[in-house]
C-alpha positions as CSV (number, residue, x, y, z in Angstrom):
1,M,168.0,70.2,-8.1
2,G,164.4,71.4,-8.3
3,G,163.0,74.9,-8.4
4,G,160.1,74.4,-6.0
5,A,159.6,75.2,-2.3
6,A,162.1,72.6,-1.0
7,G,164.7,73.3,-3.6
8,F,164.7,77.1,-2.9
9,F,164.7,76.7,0.9
10,G,167.6,74.3,0.6
11,A,169.6,76.5,-1.7
12,I,169.0,79.6,0.4
13,A,169.8,77.9,3.7
14,C,173.1,76.5,2.2
15,A,174.2,79.8,0.6
16,E,173.3,81.9,3.7
17,A,175.1,79.5,6.1
18,N,178.3,79.5,4.1
19,P,178.6,82.4,1.7
20,K,182.0,81.0,0.4
21,L,180.2,78.2,-1.4
22,R,179.0,78.3,-5.0
23,V,175.4,77.2,-4.9
24,Y,173.4,76.3,-8.0
25,L,169.7,75.7,-8.3
26,I,168.8,73.7,-11.3
27,E,165.2,73.7,-12.7
28,K,164.3,71.6,-15.8
29,T,161.4,73.9,-16.8
30,G,161.4,77.6,-17.5
31,K,159.2,78.3,-14.5
32,L,160.1,78.5,-10.8
33,L,157.9,77.9,-7.7
34,G,154.9,76.6,-9.6
35,K,153.1,75.0,-6.7
36,V,153.8,78.0,-4.5
37,R,152.1,80.3,-7.0
38,V,148.9,78.1,-7.3
39,S,148.6,77.0,-3.6
40,G,145.6,78.1,-1.7
41,G,143.8,79.5,-4.7
42,G,146.7,81.8,-5.5
43,R,147.1,82.9,-1.8
44,C,149.8,80.3,-0.8
45,N,148.9,78.3,2.3
46,V,152.5,78.6,3.7
47,T,152.1,76.5,6.8
48,H,149.7,75.6,9.6
49,A,149.4,77.2,13.0
50,C,150.5,74.0,14.7
51,F,153.6,74.8,16.8
52,S,154.1,71.5,18.6
53,A,156.1,68.9,16.8
54,A,154.2,66.1,18.5
55,Q,150.9,67.5,17.2
56,L,152.3,68.6,13.8
57,V,153.3,65.0,12.9
58,Q,149.7,63.8,13.3
59,H,148.8,65.5,10.0
60,Y,151.1,63.3,7.9
61,P,149.6,60.0,6.6
62,R,153.1,59.0,5.6
63,G,156.4,60.1,7.2
64,G,154.9,61.5,10.4
65,K,156.9,59.6,12.9
66,K,160.2,60.3,11.1
67,L,159.4,64.0,11.0
68,K,159.2,64.6,14.7
69,E,162.9,65.3,15.2
70,P,163.1,67.5,12.0
71,F,160.1,69.5,13.2
72,Q,161.8,70.0,16.6
73,L,164.8,71.5,14.7
74,F,162.8,73.6,12.3
75,G,159.0,73.7,12.8
76,A,156.1,75.9,11.8
77,Q,157.1,78.6,14.2
78,D,160.5,78.7,12.6
79,T,158.9,79.1,9.2
80,V,156.8,82.0,10.4
81,Q,160.0,83.6,11.8
82,W,162.0,83.0,8.7
83,F,159.5,84.8,6.5
84,R,159.1,87.6,9.1
85,Q,162.8,88.2,9.1
86,R,162.6,88.8,5.4
87,G,159.7,91.2,5.5
88,V,156.7,88.8,5.0
89,E,154.1,88.6,7.8
90,L,151.7,85.6,7.9
91,K,148.2,85.5,9.3
92,T,146.2,82.6,10.7
93,E,142.7,81.8,9.5
94,A,140.0,80.2,11.6
95,D,140.9,76.7,10.5
96,G,144.6,77.1,11.3
97,R,145.9,77.7,7.8
98,M,148.5,80.4,7.5
99,F,148.8,82.8,4.5
100,P,150.7,86.0,3.8
101,T,148.8,89.0,5.0
102,T,148.7,90.2,1.3
103,D,146.7,87.1,0.4
104,S,148.9,86.7,-2.6
105,S,151.2,83.8,-3.4
106,E,153.4,86.2,-5.4
107,T,154.5,87.7,-2.0
108,I,156.0,84.3,-1.1
109,A,157.5,83.7,-4.5
110,H,159.1,87.1,-4.6
111,C,160.5,86.6,-1.1
112,L,162.1,83.3,-2.0
113,L,163.5,84.7,-5.3
114,E,164.9,87.8,-3.5
115,A,166.4,85.7,-0.7
116,A,168.1,83.4,-3.3
117,R,169.4,86.5,-5.2
118,R,170.8,88.1,-2.1
119,A,172.5,84.8,-1.0
120,G,174.2,84.5,-4.4
121,V,172.3,81.4,-5.5
122,Q,172.9,80.8,-9.2
123,I,169.7,79.7,-10.9
124,L,169.8,77.6,-14.1
125,L,166.5,77.4,-15.8
126,S,165.5,75.0,-18.6
127,T,168.3,72.7,-17.6
128,T,168.2,69.0,-16.9
129,A,170.6,66.7,-15.0
130,E,171.0,64.1,-17.6
131,R,173.4,61.9,-15.6
132,I,174.7,61.9,-12.0
133,E,177.8,60.0,-11.2
134,P,179.3,59.6,-7.7
135,L,183.0,60.3,-7.8
136,P,185.6,58.0,-6.1
137,A,187.1,60.8,-4.1
138,G,183.7,62.1,-3.0
139,G,181.2,64.5,-4.6
140,F,179.4,64.1,-7.9
141,S,179.8,64.7,-11.6
142,V,176.5,66.2,-12.9
143,Q,176.0,66.3,-16.6
144,L,173.6,69.1,-17.5
145,T,171.7,69.4,-20.8
146,G,169.5,72.2,-22.1
147,Q,170.0,75.9,-21.8
148,H,173.0,75.6,-19.5
149,A,174.6,72.4,-20.8
150,Q,177.8,71.7,-18.9
151,T,179.4,69.2,-16.5
152,L,179.4,70.3,-12.9
153,H,181.5,68.8,-10.2
154,A,179.4,69.1,-7.0
155,Q,180.6,68.4,-3.5
156,R,177.1,67.9,-2.3
157,L,173.8,67.4,-4.1
158,L,170.2,68.1,-2.9
159,I,167.4,66.3,-4.8
160,A,164.2,68.3,-4.4
161,T,162.5,67.4,-7.7
162,G,159.1,66.7,-6.2
163,G,156.9,63.7,-6.4
164,V,156.2,62.0,-9.8
165,P,153.1,60.0,-10.6
166,K,154.8,57.1,-12.3
167,S,157.3,54.7,-10.8
168,E,159.7,54.9,-13.7
169,G,160.1,58.6,-12.9
170,Y,162.3,57.5,-9.9
171,D,164.5,55.1,-11.9
172,W,167.4,57.5,-11.8
173,L,167.3,57.5,-8.0
174,R,167.2,53.7,-8.0
175,T,170.5,53.8,-10.0
176,L,172.0,55.7,-7.0
177,G,171.0,52.8,-4.8
178,H,167.8,54.0,-3.2
179,T,164.6,52.2,-2.6
180,I,161.4,53.8,-3.7
181,A,158.0,53.5,-2.1
182,E,155.7,53.1,-5.1
183,P,154.0,56.4,-6.0
184,V,150.2,56.8,-6.0
185,P,148.1,60.0,-6.0
186,S,147.1,61.7,-2.8
187,L,144.8,64.7,-2.2
188,F,142.1,64.2,-4.8
189,T,138.4,64.7,-5.1
190,F,135.8,61.9,-5.6
191,N,134.0,61.5,-8.9
192,V,130.3,60.6,-8.5
193,P,128.9,60.4,-12.1
194,E,125.5,59.2,-10.9
195,S,125.3,61.7,-8.0
196,P,121.7,62.7,-7.1
197,L,123.2,66.1,-6.0
198,K,124.6,67.2,-9.4
199,E,122.2,70.1,-9.6
200,L,123.6,71.5,-6.3
201,M,127.1,72.4,-7.7
202,G,128.7,75.0,-5.4
203,V,126.7,74.2,-2.3
204,S,129.0,73.6,0.7
205,V,128.5,72.3,4.2
206,P,130.9,73.6,6.9
207,H,130.9,70.4,8.9
208,S,130.3,66.9,7.6
209,R,131.7,63.4,8.0
210,V,132.7,61.2,5.1
211,V,133.1,57.5,5.6
212,L,134.3,54.9,3.0
213,A,131.9,52.0,3.4
214,G,133.5,48.8,4.4
215,E,136.9,50.5,5.2
216,K,138.4,52.0,8.3
217,L,138.6,55.4,6.6
218,D,136.6,58.5,7.6
219,Y,137.2,62.2,8.0
220,E,135.3,65.2,9.2
221,G,135.4,68.7,7.8
222,P,133.8,71.1,5.2
223,L,132.4,69.4,2.1
224,L,131.7,70.9,-1.3
225,I,129.3,69.5,-3.9
226,T,130.8,69.8,-7.4
227,H,129.5,69.1,-10.9
228,W,131.6,65.9,-11.0
229,G,131.0,64.7,-7.4
230,V,132.3,65.9,-4.0
231,S,135.3,67.9,-2.8
232,G,136.4,70.0,0.1
233,P,138.7,69.3,3.1
234,A,136.7,66.3,4.3
235,V,137.2,64.5,1.0
236,L,140.7,65.7,0.4
237,K,142.0,64.6,3.8
238,L,140.2,61.3,3.5
239,S,141.9,60.7,0.2
240,A,145.3,61.4,1.7
241,W,144.9,59.0,4.6
242,G,143.4,56.4,2.3
243,A,145.7,57.0,-0.7
244,R,147.1,53.5,-1.0
245,R,143.9,51.7,-0.1
246,L,141.9,53.8,-2.6
247,H,144.5,53.0,-5.3
248,E,144.0,49.3,-4.6
249,L,140.2,49.8,-4.9
250,Q,140.8,51.5,-8.2
251,Y,139.0,54.6,-6.8
252,T,135.6,52.9,-6.6
253,G,133.4,52.4,-3.6
254,T,130.6,54.0,-1.6
255,A,131.2,57.2,0.3
256,L,128.7,57.6,3.2
257,V,128.1,61.3,4.0
258,N,126.8,62.4,7.4
259,W,125.6,66.0,6.8
260,I,125.1,66.5,10.6
261,P,128.0,64.6,12.3
262,T,127.1,65.8,15.7
263,Y,124.1,63.4,15.4
264,S,124.0,59.6,15.1
265,E,120.9,57.9,13.8
266,D,119.6,57.2,17.3
267,S,120.3,60.7,18.7
268,L,118.7,62.3,15.6
269,R,115.6,60.1,16.0
270,T,115.3,61.2,19.6
271,W,115.7,64.9,18.7
272,L,113.1,64.6,15.9
273,L,110.5,63.2,18.4
274,T,110.8,66.4,20.4
275,F,110.9,68.6,17.4
276,R,107.7,67.0,15.9
277,A,105.9,67.6,19.2
278,D,107.0,71.2,19.4
279,S,106.9,72.3,15.7
280,G,104.7,69.7,14.1
281,R,102.8,72.3,11.9
282,K,105.9,73.4,10.1
283,V,106.2,72.2,6.4
284,V,109.1,69.8,6.1
285,L,110.3,70.9,2.7
286,V,110.7,74.7,3.2
287,N,112.1,74.7,6.8
288,A,115.7,73.6,6.6
289,L,117.0,72.2,9.9
290,F,120.5,71.9,11.4
291,G,121.8,75.0,9.5
292,L,121.9,73.0,6.3
293,P,121.7,75.0,3.0
294,Q,118.1,75.3,1.8
295,R,118.9,73.7,-1.6
296,L,120.6,70.7,0.0
297,W,117.7,70.3,2.5
298,R,115.1,70.4,-0.3
299,A,117.1,67.8,-2.3
300,L,117.3,65.4,0.7
301,V,113.6,65.9,1.6
302,E,112.5,65.2,-2.0
303,Q,114.8,62.1,-2.2
304,A,113.1,60.9,0.9
305,G,109.8,61.0,-0.9
306,V,108.3,63.7,1.3
307,G,105.5,65.7,-0.4
308,P,105.9,69.5,-0.9
309,E,103.1,70.3,1.5
310,T,103.7,67.7,4.1
311,R,104.0,68.9,7.7
312,W,106.1,67.3,10.4
313,N,103.1,66.1,12.3
314,E,101.9,64.3,9.1
315,L,105.2,62.8,8.1
316,P,104.8,59.0,7.7
317,V,107.3,56.8,9.6
318,K,108.7,55.3,6.3
319,Q,109.6,58.7,4.9
320,Q,111.0,60.0,8.2
321,N,113.3,56.9,8.3
322,R,114.4,57.6,4.8
323,L,115.2,61.2,5.6
324,I,117.2,60.2,8.7
325,E,119.1,57.7,6.6
326,L,120.0,60.4,4.0
327,L,121.0,62.9,6.7
328,V,123.4,60.6,8.6
329,R,124.4,58.1,6.0
330,M,123.8,59.3,2.4
331,P,125.5,56.9,-0.1
332,L,127.4,58.3,-3.0
333,A,128.8,55.8,-5.6
334,V,132.5,56.9,-6.1
335,R,133.7,56.0,-9.6
336,G,137.1,57.6,-10.0
337,K,139.0,60.7,-8.8
338,T,140.0,64.2,-10.0
339,T,143.2,65.8,-9.0
340,F,142.7,68.8,-6.8
341,K,143.4,71.8,-9.1
342,E,147.2,71.9,-9.8
343,E,148.1,71.1,-6.2
344,F,148.5,67.4,-6.8
345,V,150.5,65.5,-4.1
346,T,152.1,62.2,-4.6
347,C,152.3,59.5,-1.9
348,G,155.5,57.5,-2.2
349,G,159.2,58.4,-2.9
350,V,162.6,57.7,-1.4
351,V,162.2,55.4,1.6
352,L,162.9,57.4,4.8
353,G,164.9,54.6,6.5
354,E,167.6,55.3,4.0
355,V,167.9,58.9,5.0
356,N,169.4,60.6,8.0
357,M,166.4,62.8,9.1
358,K,168.6,65.3,10.9
359,T,170.6,66.2,7.8
360,L,168.4,64.7,5.1
361,E,171.6,63.0,3.8
362,S,171.5,59.6,2.2
363,R,172.7,56.8,4.4
364,L,173.8,55.0,1.2
365,Q,175.5,57.8,-0.8
366,P,177.5,60.4,1.2
367,G,176.9,63.9,0.0
368,L,173.5,63.2,-1.5
369,H,170.6,64.9,0.3
370,F,166.8,64.9,-0.3
371,A,164.0,67.3,0.5
372,G,160.3,67.8,-0.2
373,E,157.9,65.4,-1.9
374,V,160.7,63.3,-3.5
375,L,160.8,61.7,-0.1
376,D,158.1,59.3,1.1
377,I,156.3,62.1,3.0
378,D,152.9,63.6,2.4
379,G,150.6,65.6,4.5
380,I,146.9,66.4,4.4
381,T,145.7,69.7,3.0
382,G,146.2,72.8,5.1
383,G,149.8,73.9,4.6
384,F,151.4,70.6,5.9
385,N,153.1,69.6,2.7
386,F,154.7,73.0,2.4
387,Q,155.9,72.8,6.0
388,A,157.6,69.4,5.3
389,A,159.2,71.1,2.3
390,W,160.5,74.1,4.3
391,T,161.8,71.8,7.1
392,T,163.5,69.2,5.0
393,G,164.9,71.9,2.6
394,F,166.3,74.0,5.5
395,L,167.9,71.1,7.3
396,A,169.4,69.7,4.1
397,G,170.8,73.1,3.1
398,Q,172.3,73.7,6.5
399,A,174.0,70.3,6.5
400,M,175.3,70.9,2.9
401,S,176.8,74.2,4.0
402,T,179.6,72.3,5.8
403,A,180.8,70.8,2.5
404,P,184.6,71.1,2.1
405,L,185.6,73.7,-0.4
406,P,187.4,72.3,-3.5
407,A,191.1,72.6,-3.5
């Protein structure tokens, strides 16, 4: 159930492992692989070039420890090989993200659709599972409504319906006996309505550090200034690690940005002493330092109160101190969040202690399996959420392939 990455991988794995089985993929909407198509700006960030299970799990704010064994069974290298065997080559970018060499998500979507077709998976679109009832003798009665309304008797059932933003969206899984970790958003950008940097929309810095004041939350990485606040990997990854705490704070607080994270306040002060001695005649405003974009540098210098003609050897101590503060600890008042494009990720879902992580089978309901974001698993941006979907979908599908055939 679910026509996304995890659902497709599970259905294909099951059908390929046991061609005698009749495998259905049920999708409530009329569209398949929605997130696959929009991921990575339409290029599909398939996975991450992190081929050690021990290292891979470190990129999951929730579920990491439980994923170690599944990743040993089917990890990022296995994902690369799976697509290669089906004619799709992946490439690795400088930051470790992996994309199809075509730079098109349609390559991945087509590959999955074709693999499902070849394996004989029957896809039912615009169809909803209205009711699921475990049967006394094993298996499930699944009442379908919509375009393919019918009652199916399934030996095994894979739930790969993704994360949902509201707790009541999981009530149907609670009726099957499962505990749900309350869902809250993850992977979002920060709204800064009073941002002094609004006019710099589109300016990016390749390496910054973002700290949430008063909290043990910080992350380094590229940062993008937007018309509503700040975005980029540094913010998105911070939002993932701090998803629950930020929810408690109602998405308000102060983000402190270090635009030059290789420097602390003390080391920057020492460096500037030498720089002023060597280059004191340079005008502060027009000579950007540390490789910062000129527009950003000008904005910081102006906010520090430095005059347009002031040279470094004329810069008053008060204004230099203010500039140092803005460079290593610029405060931005966060007042809300914005979901990252259509690639929203939900923190929360089926509690992992109730699932056998080798087979993704429920410990409470035999024959019921889970994969993807419906589980209490979420990763940071960079292909990690897809990798969790491929891994859990594949292992669930393989386990389901051993289901006994109906008499």
